Biopython code that builds the backbone (N, CA, C, O; Angstrom):
import numpy as np
from Bio.PDB.StructureBuilder import StructureBuilder

atoms = [
    (1, "MET", "N", (96.579, 86.502, 80.032)),
    (1, "MET", "CA", (95.728, 87.666, 80.107)),
    (1, "MET", "C", (96.585, 88.923, 79.991)),
    (1, "MET", "O", (97.575, 89.069, 80.708)),
    (2, "LYS", "N", (96.211, 89.823, 79.098)),
    (2, "LYS", "CA", (96.954, 91.065, 78.913)),
    (2, "LYS", "C", (96.511, 92.112, 79.925)),
    (2, "LYS", "O", (95.359, 92.143, 80.356)),
    (3, "LEU", "N", (97.458, 92.967, 80.291)),
    (3, "LEU", "CA", (97.152, 94.076, 81.187)),
    (3, "LEU", "C", (96.481, 95.191, 80.403)),
    (3, "LEU", "O", (97.002, 95.643, 79.383)),
    (4, "ASN", "N", (95.332, 95.629, 80.875)),
    (4, "ASN", "CA", (94.613, 96.742, 80.258)),
    (4, "ASN", "C", (94.905, 97.983, 81.102)),
    (4, "ASN", "O", (94.292, 98.175, 82.151)),
    (5, "ILE", "N", (95.845, 98.831, 80.647)),
    (5, "ILE", "CA", (96.270, 100.007, 81.398)),
    (5, "ILE", "C", (95.105, 100.963, 81.641)),
    (5, "ILE", "O", (95.086, 101.658, 82.657)),
    (6, "ALA", "N", (94.146, 101.010, 80.738)),
    (6, "ALA", "CA", (92.989, 101.896, 80.896)),
    (6, "ALA", "C", (92.166, 101.531, 82.127)),
    (6, "ALA", "O", (91.511, 102.388, 82.719)),
    (7, "SER", "N", (92.203, 100.269, 82.506)),
    (7, "SER", "CA", (91.437, 99.854, 83.691)),
    (7, "SER", "C", (92.075, 100.369, 84.981)),
    (7, "SER", "O", (91.440, 100.351, 86.035)),
    (8, "LEU", "N", (93.320, 100.826, 84.904)),
    (8, "LEU", "CA", (94.020, 101.344, 86.078)),
    (8, "LEU", "C", (93.970, 102.863, 86.161)),
    (8, "LEU", "O", (94.422, 103.446, 87.146)),
    (9, "ALA", "N", (93.433, 103.495, 85.155)),
    (9, "ALA", "CA", (93.381, 104.961, 85.118)),
    (9, "ALA", "C", (92.424, 105.483, 86.184)),
    (9, "ALA", "O", (91.413, 104.856, 86.498)),
    (10, "VAL", "N", (92.764, 106.633, 86.725)),
    (10, "VAL", "CA", (91.903, 107.270, 87.720)),
    (10, "VAL", "C", (91.240, 108.494, 87.101)),
    (10, "VAL", "O", (91.709, 109.032, 86.098)),
    (11, "ALA", "N", (90.159, 108.916, 87.706)),
    (11, "ALA", "CA", (89.459, 110.106, 87.223)),
    (11, "ALA", "C", (90.312, 111.341, 87.467)),
    (11, "ALA", "O", (91.053, 111.408, 88.447)),
    (12, "ALA", "N", (90.205, 112.317, 86.575)),
    (12, "ALA", "CA", (90.966, 113.558, 86.725)),
    (12, "ALA", "C", (90.474, 114.379, 87.906)),
    (12, "ALA", "O", (91.250, 115.109, 88.521)),
    (13, "THR", "N", (89.184, 114.265, 88.228)),
    (13, "THR", "CA", (88.611, 114.987, 89.366)),
    (13, "THR", "C", (87.661, 114.070, 90.125)),
    (13, "THR", "O", (87.145, 113.092, 89.585)),
    (14, "ALA", "N", (87.446, 114.413, 91.392)),
    (14, "ALA", "CA", (86.494, 113.668, 92.214)),
    (14, "ALA", "C", (85.837, 114.635, 93.192)),
    (14, "ALA", "O", (86.478, 115.564, 93.683)),
    (15, "ALA", "N", (84.565, 114.412, 93.468)),
    (15, "ALA", "CA", (83.840, 115.239, 94.428)),
    (15, "ALA", "C", (83.743, 114.490, 95.756)),
    (15, "ALA", "O", (83.358, 113.322, 95.793)),
    (16, "LEU", "N", (84.097, 115.176, 96.844)),
    (16, "LEU", "CA", (83.998, 114.596, 98.177)),
    (16, "LEU", "C", (82.870, 115.283, 98.927)),
    (16, "LEU", "O", (82.894, 116.500, 99.111)),
    (17, "HIS", "N", (81.894, 114.520, 99.356)),
    (17, "HIS", "CA", (80.772, 115.056, 100.131)),
    (17, "HIS", "C", (81.225, 115.097, 101.589)),
    (17, "HIS", "O", (81.536, 114.065, 102.182)),
    (18, "LEU", "N", (81.258, 116.299, 102.157)),
    (18, "LEU", "CA", (81.782, 116.481, 103.509)),
    (18, "LEU", "C", (80.808, 115.999, 104.573)),
    (18, "LEU", "O", (79.594, 115.975, 104.369)),
    (19, "LYS", "N", (81.378, 115.614, 105.724)),
    (19, "LYS", "CA", (80.588, 115.169, 106.876)),
    (19, "LYS", "C", (80.871, 116.077, 108.061)),
    (19, "LYS", "O", (81.940, 116.681, 108.153)),
    (20, "ASN", "N", (79.908, 116.166, 108.963)),
    (20, "ASN", "CA", (80.108, 116.930, 110.188)),
    (20, "ASN", "C", (80.843, 116.053, 111.208)),
    (20, "ASN", "O", (81.094, 114.879, 110.932)),
    (21, "PRO", "N", (81.194, 116.601, 112.388)),
    (21, "PRO", "CA", (81.930, 115.797, 113.370)),
    (21, "PRO", "C", (81.199, 114.527, 113.823)),
    (21, "PRO", "O", (81.834, 113.583, 114.292)),
    (22, "ALA", "N", (79.882, 114.501, 113.686)),
    (22, "ALA", "CA", (79.107, 113.310, 114.065)),
    (22, "ALA", "C", (79.081, 112.273, 112.950)),
    (22, "ALA", "O", (78.521, 111.191, 113.128)),
    (23, "GLY", "N", (79.676, 112.585, 111.806)),
    (23, "GLY", "CA", (79.722, 111.642, 110.694)),
    (23, "GLY", "C", (78.549, 111.747, 109.742)),
    (23, "GLY", "O", (78.403, 110.915, 108.847)),
    (24, "GLU", "N", (77.701, 112.769, 109.923)),
    (24, "GLU", "CA", (76.553, 112.955, 109.037)),
    (24, "GLU", "C", (76.946, 113.815, 107.846)),
    (24, "GLU", "O", (77.733, 114.751, 107.982)),
    (25, "LEU", "N", (76.401, 113.499, 106.687)),
    (25, "LEU", "CA", (76.697, 114.279, 105.490)),
    (25, "LEU", "C", (76.198, 115.714, 105.652)),
    (25, "LEU", "O", (75.127, 115.950, 106.210)),
    (26, "LEU", "N", (76.991, 116.669, 105.155)),
    (26, "LEU", "CA", (76.628, 118.082, 105.235)),
    (26, "LEU", "C", (75.866, 118.531, 103.995)),
    (26, "LEU", "O", (76.161, 118.115, 102.875)),
    (27, "PHE", "N", (74.873, 119.395, 104.227)),
    (27, "PHE", "CA", (74.092, 119.979, 103.142)),
    (27, "PHE", "C", (74.023, 121.485, 103.355)),
    (27, "PHE", "O", (74.043, 121.956, 104.492)),
    (28, "ALA", "N", (73.940, 122.239, 102.263)),
    (28, "ALA", "CA", (73.926, 123.692, 102.323)),
    (28, "ALA", "C", (72.525, 124.258, 102.491)),
    (28, "ALA", "O", (72.367, 125.471, 102.632)),
    (29, "ASP", "N", (71.510, 123.411, 102.479)),
    (29, "ASP", "CA", (70.138, 123.890, 102.618)),
    (29, "ASP", "C", (69.366, 123.010, 103.598)),
    (29, "ASP", "O", (69.759, 121.878, 103.878)),
    (30, "ASP", "N", (68.278, 123.540, 104.107)),
    (30, "ASP", "CA", (67.453, 122.807, 105.081)),
    (30, "ASP", "C", (66.772, 121.582, 104.477)),
    (30, "ASP", "O", (66.467, 120.627, 105.191)),
    (31, "GLU", "N", (66.534, 121.606, 103.170)),
    (31, "GLU", "CA", (65.871, 120.474, 102.509)),
    (31, "GLU", "C", (66.832, 119.314, 102.242)),
    (31, "GLU", "O", (66.417, 118.237, 101.815)),
    (32, "ARG", "N", (68.115, 119.549, 102.497)),
    (32, "ARG", "CA", (69.171, 118.541, 102.305)),
    (32, "ARG", "C", (69.255, 118.076, 100.854)),
    (32, "ARG", "O", (69.382, 116.884, 100.571)),
    (33, "THR", "N", (69.181, 119.059, 99.931)),
    (33, "THR", "CA", (69.297, 118.732, 98.509)),
    (33, "THR", "C", (70.592, 119.268, 97.902)),
    (33, "THR", "O", (70.973, 118.859, 96.805)),
    (34, "LEU", "N", (71.278, 120.185, 98.607)),
    (34, "LEU", "CA", (72.523, 120.773, 98.096)),
    (34, "LEU", "C", (73.699, 120.294, 98.941)),
    (34, "LEU", "O", (73.982, 120.878, 99.987)),
    (35, "PRO", "N", (74.385, 119.245, 98.508)),
    (35, "PRO", "CA", (75.494, 118.717, 99.302)),
    (35, "PRO", "C", (76.668, 119.699, 99.367)),
    (35, "PRO", "O", (76.941, 120.428, 98.413)),
    (36, "VAL", "N", (77.344, 119.701, 100.499)),
    (36, "VAL", "CA", (78.572, 120.482, 100.649)),
    (36, "VAL", "C", (79.700, 119.570, 100.179)),
    (36, "VAL", "O", (79.999, 118.557, 100.810)),
    (37, "ARG", "N", (80.319, 119.945, 99.062)),
    (37, "ARG", "CA", (81.338, 119.098, 98.450)),
    (37, "ARG", "C", (82.609, 119.890, 98.162)),
    (37, "ARG", "O", (82.588, 121.108, 97.989)),
    (38, "ILE", "N", (83.695, 119.163, 98.118)),
    (38, "ILE", "CA", (84.987, 119.694, 97.687)),
    (38, "ILE", "C", (85.344, 118.954, 96.406)),
    (38, "ILE", "O", (85.255, 117.728, 96.341)),
    (39, "LEU", "N", (85.744, 119.699, 95.401)),
    (39, "LEU", "CA", (86.176, 119.091, 94.146)),
    (39, "LEU", "C", (87.696, 118.937, 94.201)),
    (39, "LEU", "O", (88.425, 119.924, 94.302)),
    (40, "VAL", "N", (88.159, 117.707, 94.134)),
    (40, "VAL", "CA", (89.584, 117.396, 94.214)),
    (40, "VAL", "C", (90.097, 117.123, 92.801)),
    (40, "VAL", "O", (89.536, 116.310, 92.067)),
    (41, "HIS", "N", (91.172, 117.818, 92.438)),
    (41, "HIS", "CA", (91.781, 117.635, 91.117)),
    (41, "HIS", "C", (93.003, 116.733, 91.248)),
    (41, "HIS", "O", (93.901, 117.008, 92.043)),
    (42, "GLY", "N", (93.035, 115.658, 90.469)),
    (42, "GLY", "CA", (94.149, 114.728, 90.498)),
    (42, "GLY", "C", (95.317, 115.223, 89.668)),
    (42, "GLY", "O", (95.180, 116.183, 88.909)),
    (43, "PRO", "N", (96.471, 114.571, 89.807)),
    (43, "PRO", "CA", (97.674, 114.998, 89.101)),
    (43, "PRO", "C", (97.555, 114.989, 87.577)),
    (43, "PRO", "O", (98.357, 115.632, 86.899)),
    (44, "GLY", "N", (96.590, 114.288, 87.038)),
    (44, "GLY", "CA", (96.420, 114.254, 85.593)),
    (44, "GLY", "C", (95.513, 115.346, 85.067)),
    (44, "GLY", "O", (95.334, 115.470, 83.856)),
    (45, "SER", "N", (94.933, 116.144, 85.959)),
    (45, "SER", "CA", (93.993, 117.174, 85.514)),
    (45, "SER", "C", (94.719, 118.460, 85.133)),
    (45, "SER", "O", (95.828, 118.730, 85.592)),
    (46, "LYS", "N", (94.067, 119.239, 84.288)),
    (46, "LYS", "CA", (94.639, 120.508, 83.842)),
    (46, "LYS", "C", (94.765, 121.479, 85.021)),
    (46, "LYS", "O", (95.776, 122.171, 85.140)),
    (47, "ALA", "N", (93.753, 121.539, 85.889)),
    (47, "ALA", "CA", (93.773, 122.448, 87.039)),
    (47, "ALA", "C", (94.937, 122.129, 87.975)),
    (47, "ALA", "O", (95.585, 123.043, 88.484)),
    (48, "TYR", "N", (95.205, 120.864, 88.204)),
    (48, "TYR", "CA", (96.323, 120.460, 89.062)),
    (48, "TYR", "C", (97.640, 120.939, 88.460)),
    (48, "TYR", "O", (98.515, 121.431, 89.174)),
    (49, "GLY", "N", (97.774, 120.794, 87.159)),
    (49, "GLY", "CA", (98.998, 121.229, 86.485)),
    (49, "GLY", "C", (99.229, 122.720, 86.619)),
    (49, "GLY", "O", (100.360, 123.162, 86.817)),
    (50, "VAL", "N", (98.164, 123.497, 86.511)),
    (50, "VAL", "CA", (98.280, 124.955, 86.649)),
    (50, "VAL", "C", (98.758, 125.310, 88.049)),
    (50, "VAL", "O", (99.654, 126.140, 88.203)),
    (51, "VAL", "N", (98.180, 124.699, 89.060)),
    (51, "VAL", "CA", (98.573, 124.974, 90.448)),
    (51, "VAL", "C", (99.999, 124.506, 90.694)),
    (51, "VAL", "O", (100.774, 125.204, 91.348)),
    (52, "GLU", "N", (100.349, 123.360, 90.190)),
    (52, "GLU", "CA", (101.699, 122.822, 90.382)),
    (52, "GLU", "C", (102.747, 123.747, 89.778)),
    (52, "GLU", "O", (103.775, 124.013, 90.401)),
    (53, "ILE", "N", (102.492, 124.237, 88.571)),
    (53, "ILE", "CA", (103.446, 125.135, 87.910)),
    (53, "ILE", "C", (103.598, 126.429, 88.700)),
    (53, "ILE", "O", (104.718, 126.905, 88.889)),
    (54, "SER", "N", (102.485, 127.007, 89.167)),
    (54, "SER", "CA", (102.575, 128.259, 89.920)),
    (54, "SER", "C", (103.241, 128.030, 91.262)),
    (54, "SER", "O", (103.942, 128.913, 91.757)),
    (55, "SER", "N", (103.041, 126.876, 91.857)),
    (55, "SER", "CA", (103.659, 126.553, 93.139)),
    (55, "SER", "C", (105.171, 126.407, 92.986)),
    (55, "SER", "O", (105.931, 126.894, 93.823)),
    (56, "VAL", "N", (105.602, 125.747, 91.933)),
    (56, "VAL", "CA", (107.035, 125.584, 91.672)),
    (56, "VAL", "C", (107.668, 126.949, 91.415)),
    (56, "VAL", "O", (108.764, 127.231, 91.899)),
    (57, "GLY", "N", (106.978, 127.789, 90.656)),
    (57, "GLY", "CA", (107.485, 129.132, 90.377)),
    (57, "GLY", "C", (107.609, 129.962, 91.642)),
    (57, "GLY", "O", (108.587, 130.692, 91.806)),
    (58, "ALA", "N", (106.640, 129.867, 92.535)),
    (58, "ALA", "CA", (106.675, 130.624, 93.793)),
    (58, "ALA", "C", (107.824, 130.151, 94.671)),
    (58, "ALA", "O", (108.481, 130.963, 95.323)),
    (59, "ARG", "N", (108.071, 128.848, 94.695)),
    (59, "ARG", "CA", (109.182, 128.320, 95.508)),
    (59, "ARG", "C", (110.516, 128.788, 94.930)),
    (59, "ARG", "O", (111.436, 129.130, 95.673)),
    (60, "ALA", "N", (110.613, 128.801, 93.612)),
    (60, "ALA", "CA", (111.863, 129.245, 92.958)),
    (60, "ALA", "C", (112.128, 130.710, 93.276)),
    (60, "ALA", "O", (113.266, 131.084, 93.559)),
    (61, "GLU", "N", (111.092, 131.543, 93.234)),
    (61, "GLU", "CA", (111.244, 132.955, 93.550)),
    (61, "GLU", "C", (111.645, 133.154, 95.011)),
    (61, "GLU", "O", (112.464, 134.019, 95.319)),
    (62, "ALA", "N", (111.076, 132.365, 95.896)),
    (62, "ALA", "CA", (111.402, 132.482, 97.320)),
    (62, "ALA", "C", (112.860, 132.121, 97.574)),
    (62, "ALA", "O", (113.532, 132.770, 98.376)),
    (63, "HIS", "N", (113.347, 131.093, 96.895)),
    (63, "HIS", "CA", (114.752, 130.668, 97.075)),
    (63, "HIS", "C", (115.720, 131.657, 96.421)),
    (63, "HIS", "O", (116.847, 131.825, 96.886)),
    (64, "ALA", "N", (115.286, 132.300, 95.359)),
    (64, "ALA", "CA", (116.158, 133.263, 94.667)),
    (64, "ALA", "C", (116.394, 134.498, 95.531)),
    (64, "ALA", "O", (117.435, 135.145, 95.414)),
    (65, "GLY", "N", (115.449, 134.826, 96.386)),
    (65, "GLY", "CA", (115.569, 135.995, 97.243)),
    (65, "GLY", "C", (116.420, 135.774, 98.478)),
    (65, "GLY", "O", (116.659, 136.713, 99.236)),
    (66, "GLN", "N", (116.878, 134.564, 98.692)),
    (66, "GLN", "CA", (117.665, 134.250, 99.903)),
    (66, "GLN", "C", (119.140, 134.560, 99.714)),
    (66, "GLN", "O", (119.936, 134.356, 100.630)),
]
sb = StructureBuilder()
sb.init_structure("model")
sb.init_model(0)
sb.init_chain("A")
sb.init_seg("    ")
for serial, (resi, resn, name, xyz) in enumerate(atoms, 1):
    if name == "N":
        sb.init_residue(resn, " ", resi, " ")
    sb.init_atom(name, np.array(xyz, "f"), 0.0, 1.0, " ", f" {name:<3s}", serial, name[0])
structure = sb.get_structure()
């Protein structure tokens, strides 16, 4: 059986539906139709790359000032 690398790929982004301290899903409205979610960008996403590059640049600038 050959390894299918595509089957191991992860999504570039994922949405996490937040829960309150009691473990209940959070919603932004009384009708419970608008979930409170966080969009997480994985290392393969374009947004992650932008943040990573700016973070590395900020660390380099901080070390240069020492």
